[in-house]
Backbone as numpy.savetxt, mean C-alpha at the origin, in Angstrom:
# Nx Ny Nz CAx CAy CAz Cx Cy Cz
-15.31 10.35 -10.58 -14.76 10.83 -8.82 -13.51 11.84 -9.08
-14.16 12.45 -7.97 -12.85 13.94 -8.02 -11.48 13.61 -7.91
-10.87 14.27 -7.81 -9.25 14.18 -7.76 -9.12 13.89 -6.35
-9.61 14.62 -5.79 -9.69 15.07 -4.23 -10.08 13.27 -3.29
-10.73 12.98 -3.95 -11.61 11.72 -3.17 -10.30 10.34 -3.59
-10.00 10.41 -5.12 -8.50 9.66 -5.53 -7.89 9.78 -4.25
-7.46 10.93 -4.17 -6.08 11.37 -3.55 -6.34 10.50 -1.94
-7.42 10.67 -1.55 -8.18 10.21 0.33 -8.28 8.70 -0.16
-8.94 8.19 -1.49 -8.47 6.86 -1.69 -6.80 5.90 -1.54
-6.26 6.62 -2.31 -4.94 6.39 -2.44 -3.54 6.48 -1.27
-4.51 7.45 -0.27 -3.88 7.57 0.83 -4.48 6.57 2.18
-5.84 6.33 1.92 -6.52 5.40 3.00 -5.62 3.89 2.72
-5.77 3.77 1.57 -4.69 2.45 0.91 -3.35 1.82 1.50
-2.39 3.15 1.07 -1.00 3.19 1.57 -1.27 2.96 3.52
-2.20 3.57 3.73 -2.24 3.63 5.17 -2.32 2.05 5.94
-3.18 1.42 5.16 -3.79 -0.05 5.48 -3.13 -0.86 4.99
-2.18 -0.64 3.77 -0.51 -1.91 3.27 0.23 -1.55 4.14
0.82 0.03 4.72 1.82 0.13 5.62 1.80 -0.71 7.02
0.29 -0.38 7.43 0.09 -1.18 8.61 0.06 -2.63 8.93
-0.23 -3.76 7.54 -0.08 -4.58 7.50 1.82 -5.14 7.52
2.40 -4.00 6.33 3.94 -4.25 6.37 4.51 -4.48 7.81
3.98 -3.23 8.52 4.36 -3.40 10.56 4.41 -4.46 10.89
3.32 -4.89 10.37 2.55 -6.72 11.44 3.81 -7.74 11.21
4.03 -7.41 9.51 4.64 -8.63 8.96 6.21 -8.70 9.33
6.80 -7.34 9.00 8.34 -6.85 9.12 9.00 -6.37 10.44
7.56 -5.87 11.30 7.85 -5.57 12.41 8.39 -3.63 12.33
7.84 -3.44 13.35 8.07 -1.47 13.19 9.39 -0.97 12.79
10.37 -1.67 13.20 11.85 -1.20 12.66 12.05 -1.23 11.37
11.42 -2.62 10.88 12.31 -2.62 9.12 11.03 -2.62 8.44
9.76 -1.85 8.61 8.53 -1.86 7.93 9.23 -0.74 6.63
9.99 0.35 7.39 10.26 1.21 6.05 11.58 0.76 5.31
12.03 0.17 5.71 13.25 -0.49 4.85 12.44 -1.80 3.65
11.78 -2.57 4.29 11.00 -3.41 3.57 9.87 -2.69 2.48
9.49 -1.72 2.64 9.13 -1.22 1.41 9.84 -0.46 0.29
10.73 0.18 1.41 11.87 1.06 0.40 12.10 0.18 -1.04
13.00 -1.13 -0.15 13.65 -2.31 -0.91 12.81 -3.44 -1.87
11.35 -2.75 -2.10 10.61 -3.70 -2.75 9.98 -4.73 -2.08
10.73 -5.07 -0.37 10.26 -6.56 -0.27 8.32 -7.00 0.82
8.19 -5.27 0.23 6.58 -5.34 1.63 5.26 -6.01 0.13
5.84 -6.69 -0.65 4.48 -6.92 -1.88 3.73 -7.96 -1.38
4.34 -8.72 -0.08 3.54 -10.01 0.17 3.57 -10.97 -1.06
3.27 -12.85 -0.74 3.08 -13.78 -1.30 1.71 -13.33 -2.17
1.18 -13.96 -3.52 0.35 -13.95 -3.90 -0.56 -14.69 -3.17
-2.06 -13.94 -2.84 -2.91 -14.63 -1.97 -2.82 -14.03 -0.35
-2.09 -13.18 -0.27 -1.90 -12.87 0.95 -2.68 -11.97 1.57
-2.48 -11.50 2.54 -3.40 -9.99 2.67 -2.29 -8.98 2.62
-0.89 -9.38 3.00 -0.12 -8.12 2.43 -0.04 -7.64 0.95
-0.67 -9.20 0.09 -0.55 -8.89 -1.25 -1.24 -8.18 -1.62
-2.89 -8.63 -0.78 -4.10 -7.96 -1.18 -4.12 -6.59 -1.02
-3.63 -5.94 0.42 -3.34 -4.80 0.71 -2.47 -3.58 -0.39
-1.47 -4.56 -1.04 -0.05 -3.69 -1.53 -0.97 -3.44 -3.33
-1.86 -4.72 -3.64 -2.16 -4.67 -4.96 -3.17 -3.61 -4.60
-3.94 -3.21 -4.01 -5.13 -2.30 -3.46 -4.11 -0.95 -3.44
-3.43 -0.83 -2.88 -2.95 0.32 -2.84 -2.30 0.82 -4.50
-1.39 0.05 -5.09 -1.35 0.33 -6.33 -2.08 0.76 -7.25
-3.45 0.01 -7.15 -4.56 0.44 -7.92 -5.01 2.00 -7.45
-5.15 1.95 -6.04 -5.50 3.38 -5.91 -4.44 4.57 -6.32
-3.58 4.18 -6.00 -2.37 5.37 -6.25 -2.63 5.39 -7.88
-2.64 4.58 -8.94 -2.39 4.30 -10.35 -3.89 6.01 -10.76
-5.05 5.24 -9.27 -6.11 6.17 -10.51 -6.17 7.71 -10.05
-4.89 8.16 -8.35 -5.29 9.05 -8.57 -4.04 9.75 -9.26
-2.74 9.14 -9.98 -1.89 9.74 -10.59 -2.41 10.11 -11.95
-3.59 9.15 -12.51 -3.95 9.14 -14.05 -5.13 10.60 -14.29
-4.86 11.26 -14.86 -5.39 12.76 -15.01 -6.89 12.66 -15.78
């Protein structure tokens, strides 16, 4: 897989995760929830699923 494709996957996963963060924490508090590490969700939750997907995609992009 190309580096560009990994970047696109990471960006897409980030957007999906942050969309759910906004739904859970509200538009106003979403950024702070992410910054303070509260936006990971409980095991088995949709938020956790999207967070894990984002982390996996980010790590794949950062790997060389």
